[in-house]
C-alpha positions as CSV (number, residue, x, y, z in Angstrom):
1,M,104.2,98.5,69.1
2,N,105.6,98.0,72.6
3,K,108.8,99.7,71.5
4,K,107.4,102.9,72.8
5,L,107.5,101.6,76.4
6,A,110.9,100.1,75.9
7,A,112.2,103.4,74.7
8,A,110.8,105.1,77.7
9,L,112.8,102.7,79.9
10,S,116.0,103.2,77.9
11,G,117.4,105.9,80.2
12,G,116.1,104.5,83.4
13,A,117.6,102.1,86.0
14,V,116.0,98.7,86.3
15,L,116.2,99.0,90.0
16,V,116.0,101.7,92.6
17,L,119.5,100.7,93.9
18,A,121.8,100.6,91.0
19,L,124.8,100.5,93.2
20,S,128.4,99.6,92.6
21,G,131.8,99.9,94.3
22,C,132.4,99.5,98.0
23,S,134.2,101.0,100.9
24,D,135.6,99.8,104.2
25,D,135.2,103.0,106.1
26,E,131.6,102.9,107.1
27,G,130.8,102.3,110.7
28,D,129.2,99.2,112.1
29,K,125.9,100.9,112.6
30,V,125.7,102.1,109.1
31,G,126.7,98.6,107.8
32,D,124.0,97.0,110.1
33,W,121.4,99.3,108.8
34,A,122.4,98.6,105.2
35,K,122.2,94.8,105.8
36,T,118.8,95.1,107.5
37,F,117.4,97.1,104.6
38,C,119.0,95.2,101.7
39,D,118.0,91.8,103.0
40,Q,114.4,92.9,102.9
41,A,114.8,94.8,99.6
42,K,116.3,91.9,97.6
43,P,113.1,90.2,96.5
44,Q,111.5,93.5,95.6
45,I,114.5,94.6,93.6
46,Q,114.3,91.3,91.7
47,K,110.6,91.7,91.2
48,R,111.1,95.2,89.7
49,A,113.9,93.9,87.4
50,N,111.6,91.1,86.1
51,A,108.8,93.6,85.5
52,H,111.0,96.0,83.6
53,Q,112.4,93.2,81.4
54,I,108.8,92.0,80.5
55,I,108.0,95.5,79.3
56,I,111.2,95.8,77.3
57,S,111.0,92.3,75.8
58,T,107.3,92.1,75.0
59,A,107.4,91.2,71.4
60,A,107.0,94.1,69.0
61,D,104.7,92.0,66.8
62,S,102.6,90.8,69.8
63,K,98.8,91.3,69.6
64,P,97.6,94.4,71.4
65,A,95.8,92.3,74.0
66,E,99.0,90.5,74.8
67,I,100.9,93.8,75.2
68,Q,98.1,95.1,77.3
69,A,98.2,92.1,79.7
70,A,102.0,92.1,80.0
71,D,102.3,95.8,80.6
72,S,99.4,95.9,83.1
73,K,100.9,93.1,85.2
74,A,104.4,94.7,85.0
75,F,103.2,98.1,86.2
76,Q,101.3,96.5,89.1
77,D,104.4,94.4,90.0
78,I,106.6,97.5,90.1
79,A,104.0,99.4,92.2
80,D,103.8,96.5,94.7
81,A,107.6,96.3,94.9
82,D,108.0,100.0,95.5
83,R,105.5,99.9,98.4
84,A,107.4,96.9,99.8
85,L,110.6,98.9,99.5
86,A,109.0,101.8,101.4
87,K,108.1,99.4,104.2
88,A,111.6,98.0,104.2
89,V,113.1,101.5,104.6
90,E,110.6,102.1,107.5
91,A,111.4,98.7,109.1
92,A,115.1,99.3,109.0
93,G,114.7,102.3,111.2
94,V,116.3,105.7,111.0
95,P,119.7,105.5,109.1
96,P,122.6,106.4,111.4
97,V,123.7,109.3,109.2
98,E,123.3,113.0,109.2
99,N,119.6,114.0,108.8
100,G,118.8,110.3,108.9
101,E,115.2,110.8,109.8
102,K,114.6,113.1,106.9
103,V,116.4,110.8,104.5
104,Q,114.2,107.9,105.7
105,Q,110.9,109.8,105.5
106,D,111.7,111.2,102.1
107,A,112.5,107.8,100.7
108,I,109.3,106.3,102.1
109,K,107.2,109.2,100.8
110,E,108.7,109.1,97.3
111,L,108.5,105.3,97.0
112,N,104.9,105.3,97.9
113,A,104.2,108.1,95.5
114,T,105.9,106.2,92.7
115,A,103.8,103.2,93.5
116,V,100.7,105.2,93.1
117,A,102.0,106.6,89.8
118,Y,102.7,103.1,88.4
119,E,99.2,102.0,89.4
120,G,97.9,105.0,87.4
121,L,99.8,103.7,84.4
122,K,98.2,100.3,84.9
123,K,94.8,101.9,84.8
124,E,95.7,103.7,81.6
125,V,96.8,100.5,80.0
126,D,93.7,98.6,81.2
127,A,91.5,101.2,79.7
128,L,93.0,100.9,76.2
129,D,90.9,99.2,73.4
130,P,93.0,96.4,72.0
131,S,90.5,95.8,69.2
132,N,91.6,99.0,67.5
133,Q,95.3,98.9,66.7
134,Q,95.7,102.5,65.8
135,K,93.9,103.8,68.9
136,F,95.8,101.3,71.0
137,A,99.1,102.5,69.6
138,D,98.2,106.1,70.2
139,G,97.2,105.3,73.8
140,L,100.3,103.3,74.3
141,Q,102.3,106.4,73.3
142,D,100.6,108.4,76.1
143,V,101.5,105.6,78.6
144,A,105.1,105.7,77.4
145,D,105.2,109.4,78.0
146,G,103.9,108.9,81.5
147,L,106.4,106.1,82.1
148,T,109.3,108.4,81.2
149,R,108.2,110.9,83.9
150,I,107.7,108.1,86.5
151,E,111.1,106.6,85.8
152,K,112.7,109.9,86.9
153,M,110.6,109.8,90.1
154,D,111.7,106.2,90.6
155,Q,115.4,106.9,90.2
156,A,115.2,109.8,92.7
157,A,113.2,107.8,95.3
158,L,116.2,106.4,97.2
159,A,118.8,108.8,95.9
160,K,119.6,110.1,99.3
161,L,120.1,106.6,100.7
162,E,122.7,106.0,97.9
163,E,124.8,108.9,99.0
164,G,127.9,108.9,101.1
165,E,128.8,106.2,103.6
166,L,125.3,104.8,103.6
167,G,125.3,104.2,99.9
168,Q,128.8,102.6,100.1
169,A,127.6,100.3,102.8
170,M,124.5,99.3,100.8
171,A,126.7,98.7,97.8
172,K,128.5,95.9,99.7
173,Q,125.2,94.1,100.5
174,P,124.2,91.3,98.1
175,G,120.6,92.2,98.5
176,C,121.2,95.6,97.0
177,Q,123.2,94.5,94.0
178,K,121.9,94.6,90.4
179,P,119.8,91.5,89.7
180,T,119.5,89.5,86.5
181,A,115.9,89.6,85.3
182,S,114.5,86.1,85.3
183,V,112.0,86.0,82.5
184,P,111.2,82.9,80.5
185,P,113.5,82.4,77.5
186,K,112.3,81.9,74.0
187,T,112.5,78.2,73.0
188,S,111.8,78.6,69.3
189,G,114.2,79.6,66.6
190,S,112.1,82.3,65.2
191,A,113.4,85.8,64.6
192,T,113.5,88.0,67.6
193,A,110.7,90.5,68.3
194,S,112.6,92.4,71.0
195,P,112.4,96.1,70.6
196,K,115.4,97.9,69.3
197,P,115.5,101.0,71.5
198,G,116.1,100.9,75.2
199,S,117.4,98.4,77.7
200,T,118.1,98.0,81.4
201,S,121.2,97.3,83.4
202,S,120.1,93.7,83.8
203,D,120.1,92.9,80.1
204,K,123.7,91.8,79.9
205,G,123.2,89.4,82.8
206,S,120.2,88.0,81.0
207,D,122.2,87.5,77.8
208,A,124.8,85.5,79.8
209,D,122.1,83.4,81.4
210,S,120.6,82.5,78.0
211,G,123.6,80.5,77.0
212,S,123.7,82.2,73.6
213,G,125.6,85.2,72.5
214,S,123.8,85.7,69.2
215,D,122.2,88.9,70.3
216,A,125.0,90.2,72.5
217,D,126.7,93.3,71.1
218,S,130.0,94.2,72.7
219,G,129.1,97.7,74.0
220,S,125.4,97.4,73.6
221,S,122.7,96.5,76.1
222,T,120.0,95.7,73.6
223,P,117.2,93.7,75.3
224,S,117.9,89.9,75.2
225,K,116.2,88.0,72.4
226,K,115.5,85.2,74.8
227,A,112.8,87.1,76.6
228,S,109.2,86.9,75.6
229,A,105.9,88.1,77.0
230,K,103.9,85.6,75.0
231,P,103.9,82.3,76.8
232,T,100.4,81.4,75.5
233,K,101.6,81.9,71.9
234,K,104.6,79.7,72.5
235,S,102.5,76.9,74.0
236,T,100.1,76.9,71.1
237,E,103.0,76.8,68.6
């Protein structure tokens, strides 16, 4: 049932700063700004990665109430992280690049707007009736549609920061690197309930961390089987 949300995430980045590569030609001021921002951003980027992985890996055969609780928490976590990222951009000051003040203000505005949008999704999920599976599934489809739109906003939020020498400087900072989502692995040997469609850039790292390659496809980033959004079910088993 939660495959709808996983599919909505399939084309989106797990984090705002999906940066790679590096360059040695940025000035000291640009590098200093990047370090200041990325040091503050690191825990928020990790928080977002974990939340996205929970959405993707919530078992397809989970009960509606379990899906509702997992997705609600994930949306709130992403909203909180985006607000904190906006504050990190503000605290770092005006980037020492052309039109730096506009770049900074646009990033702050878009991150805060994205946070509000994710909180809107949380309210939609919280309002669903888990006692009626069909109505819940229909409502979840609406949430997935909204998530697709918000993902595009999210990817654009810091796009200007990722351009040119500023983006190159940020790419060199550990705090702005792609994190590995740290979600509790499955401990049972039961068949995976991970959704088929969609994944995020952190999935491959999650597979490596799991210690098992049973679900790793060589060119595929299918969500790791180790992830589960059902800790209560595991404990009862």
